[in-house]
C-alpha positions in Angstrom: 86.5 84.6 115.8 89.1 85.5 113.2 89.5 89.1 111.9 91.6 89.8 108.8 93.1 93.2 108.1 94.5 93.7 104.6 97.3 96.2 104.0 97.0 99.3 101.7 95.5 98.4 98.3 97.7 100.0 95.7 96.1 100.6 92.2 94.2 98.2 90.1 96.7 95.5 91.0 95.7 95.8 94.6 92.0 95.1 93.8 92.9 92.2 91.6 95.1 90.6 94.3 92.2 91.0 96.8 89.8 89.4 94.4 92.1 86.6 93.5 93.5 85.7 97.0 90.7 86.6 99.4 88.4 83.6 98.7 91.1 81.1 99.4 92.2 83.0 102.6 88.7 83.1 103.9 88.2 79.4 103.3 91.6 78.2 104.6 91.8 80.5 107.6 88.0 80.5 108.5 87.9 84.3 108.4 84.8 86.0 109.9 85.4 89.7 109.6 87.5 91.7 107.1 89.0 95.2 107.2 90.7 96.6 104.1 92.7 99.9 103.8 92.0 101.4 100.4 93.3 105.0 100.4 95.8 104.3 97.6 93.6 102.2 95.3 92.9 104.9 92.7 96.3 104.8 91.0 98.0 105.6 94.3 95.8 108.4 95.6 92.3 108.1 96.9 89.4 105.9 95.8 86.8 106.2 93.0 83.2 105.0 92.8 84.3 102.1 90.6 87.1 101.1 93.0 84.6 101.2 95.9 82.1 99.1 94.1 84.7 96.5 93.1 86.0 96.2 96.6 82.5 95.7 98.0 82.0 92.8 95.6 84.7 90.9 97.5 82.4 90.8 100.6 84.7 92.8 102.9 83.2 94.4 106.0 85.0 97.7 106.4 87.1 100.0 104.2 89.5 102.3 106.0 91.3 105.4 104.6 94.2 107.7 105.4 96.1 110.7 104.2 94.8 110.3 100.6 91.2 110.1 101.7 90.2 113.1 99.5 92.5 112.2 96.6 89.5 111.7 94.3 86.3 113.7 94.3 84.3 110.6 93.8 84.5 109.8 97.5 81.9 112.5 98.3 79.3 110.4 96.5 79.7 107.5 98.9 81.5 109.0 102.0 78.5 108.1 104.2 78.3 104.4 103.2 78.4 102.4 106.4 81.3 100.2 105.2 83.6 103.2 104.7 85.4 105.1 107.4 88.0 107.9 107.3 90.4 109.1 109.9 88.5 110.1 113.1 91.0 112.8 113.9 90.2 114.9 110.9 88.7 118.3 112.1 85.2 118.3 113.5 82.6 118.9 110.9 84.4 117.0 108.1 82.1 114.7 106.2 82.2 111.0 106.8 82.7 108.8 109.9 85.8 108.1 111.8 84.5 104.9 113.2 81.5 102.6 112.9 80.0 99.6 114.7 79.4 96.3 113.0 77.8 93.0 114.1 79.5 89.6 113.5 78.7 86.3 115.1 76.5 88.1 117.7 79.5 90.4 118.6 79.5 94.2 118.4 82.8 95.3 116.7 83.9 98.9 116.5 86.5 99.8 113.9 88.2 103.2 114.3 90.5 104.8 111.7 93.1 107.3 112.9 95.9 109.2 111.1 99.3 110.0 112.6 100.8 113.5 112.8 104.5 112.8 112.6 105.9 113.4 109.1 102.5 113.4 107.5 101.4 116.5 105.8 97.8 116.6 107.1 96.5 119.1 109.6 94.8 116.5 111.9 93.7 116.6 115.5 95.9 114.8 118.1 95.2 111.0 117.5 96.0 110.1 121.1 93.4 112.4 122.5 90.8 111.4 119.9 91.5 107.7 120.4 91.1 108.1 124.2 87.8 109.9 123.8 86.4 107.4 121.3 87.5 104.3 123.3 85.9 105.8 126.4 82.7 106.4 124.5 82.6 102.9 122.8 83.8 100.6 125.5 80.3 100.0 127.0 78.7 99.7 123.5 80.8 97.0 121.9 82.6 93.8 122.5 85.7 94.5 120.5 87.5 97.6 119.2 90.0 97.5 116.3 92.1 100.5 115.2 93.7 101.1 111.9 96.4 103.7 112.7 97.5 105.2 109.4 100.9 106.7 110.4 104.4 107.2 109.1 106.5 107.1 112.3 107.2 103.7 113.8 107.6 105.4 117.3 104.2 107.0 117.0 102.5 103.7 116.2 104.3 101.8 119.0 103.4 104.6 121.4 99.7 104.3 120.4 99.9 100.6 121.1 101.0 101.1 124.6 98.7 104.0 125.1 95.7 101.8 124.4 97.0 98.5 125.6 94.2 96.7 127.5 91.6 99.2 126.2 91.2 97.9 122.7 91.2 94.5 121.1 93.9 95.3 118.5 95.8 98.0 116.8 97.4 97.6 113.3 99.5 100.2 111.4 99.1 101.1 107.8 100.7 103.7 105.4 104.3 102.7 105.0 103.5 99.8 102.7 106.3 97.7 104.3 105.2 94.8 106.5 106.9 94.7 109.9 107.8 91.6 111.8 106.8 92.8 115.3 103.3 91.3 115.6 102.7 90.6 119.3 100.2 90.7 122.2 101.1 93.7 124.4 101.3 93.2 128.3 97.7 94.2 128.9 96.3 92.0 126.1 96.0 94.2 123.0 97.1 92.7 119.7 99.6 94.9 117.9 101.7 95.2 114.7 103.4 98.3 113.5 102.5 97.9 109.8 100.6 95.2 107.9 102.2 96.1 104.6 100.6 96.6 101.2 98.6 94.8 98.6 99.7 95.6 95.0 102.7 95.4 92.7 105.5 93.2 94.3 108.4 94.5 92.3 108.0 98.2 93.1 109.0 101.0 95.4 106.1 100.8 97.8 103.8 100.2 94.9 105.3 102.8 92.5 107.3 102.1 89.3 111.0 101.4 90.1 112.4 103.4 87.2 110.4 106.5 88.1 111.3 106.2 91.7 115.0 105.8 91.1 115.0 108.9 88.8 113.4 111.0 91.5 115.9 109.9 94.1 118.9 110.2 91.8 118.1 113.5 90.2 115.7 115.1 92.7 113.6 116.2 89.7 109.8 116.0 90.2 109.1 113.0 88.0 105.4 112.0 88.1 104.9 108.8 90.0 103.1 105.9 88.3 101.9 102.5 89.6 104.3 99.6 88.9 103.1 96.7 86.8 103.7 93.0 87.0 103.4 90.3 89.7 101.2 91.3 92.7 101.3 90.4 96.4 98.9 90.6 99.3 99.9 91.6 102.8 97.8 91.5 105.9 97.4 90.1 109.3 94.9 87.7 111.0 93.8 88.3 114.6 92.5 85.2 116.3 90.0 86.3 119.0 89.1 84.2 122.1 85.3 84.5 122.0 84.9 84.1 125.8 86.8 87.2 126.7 87.1 89.0 123.3 90.9 89.2 123.5 93.5 88.3 120.9 95.0 84.9 121.4 97.3 84.8 118.4 98.4 86.9 115.4 99.4 85.7 112.0 101.0 87.8 109.3 100.2 87.2 105.7 102.7 87.8 102.9 101.3 86.1 99.7 
C-alpha cells in the first residue's frame, strides 16, 4: 500500500497544483490513500467552503489543518465532515475531530492531526500527552496510524518521532513550508520526516509575495501579506507500506 501526504496547500495556486499534478502522481506511483494539509488554502489563512469542495473533487481521503484552522468562519459549516480533521490537542469541547478512522484495501487507517506548542501562538494541550492517549486508544482498533504534526520547531518534531517510534506507522511534519531532506525509518520502524514542504507558489517566501516579505523584514513595518503569483510546485512524501506487517518499507519525497 502507498500513502501520499501532500504539504500545506497555499492559496488558489495550491489547489491548482493539486488538481494538475495529483492524477499523474496517483497513476505513476500507484497511490492508494491521500492526506492533504489545507490550513493555508484560503489566501494563506484557513479554508472556505469553496476550497473544501474543490479539494474533495480531487478524490483525496483526508484533509488536515493546523494553527489557521479557524482562519475562515466557513469551516464551521463543514467541520464535522468525515474527511476533515483539526489538531487533536485543541482544548476539550472544541468542535471538530482530532482524528478519524478510514478504510483502504481492507485496512483500517487512523489519521491524527496534532499541533506543536514551541513558537506557535496557539493555546493547545500538550501534544505528547494527547498523542500517547490517542495511540493507546487506537492501537487495537486500526492497522495503521499516521500523524500530521503541524509544528514550527524542528526539535519538537524530531522528539515526537522518537516518542512514538514503533507505536505508529508514520509521522510527517507540516507548517514550515520548507521540505526537509531527513526522511527515514526510525529504529523501531516508524516512518518519519520533519517537514514535507508546501504546495503553492514556487518563487515566494513560504508562499507569500517576495516584495511584501522583503519590505516587512527590511522595514519592520506591518505590511499586509499576500499570496505570491506565478509558477507553482507540489511537495509531499510517499510512504510505501508492507501489507503483511503494516510497517513503512520505504519513503520517497516529492518536489514537483
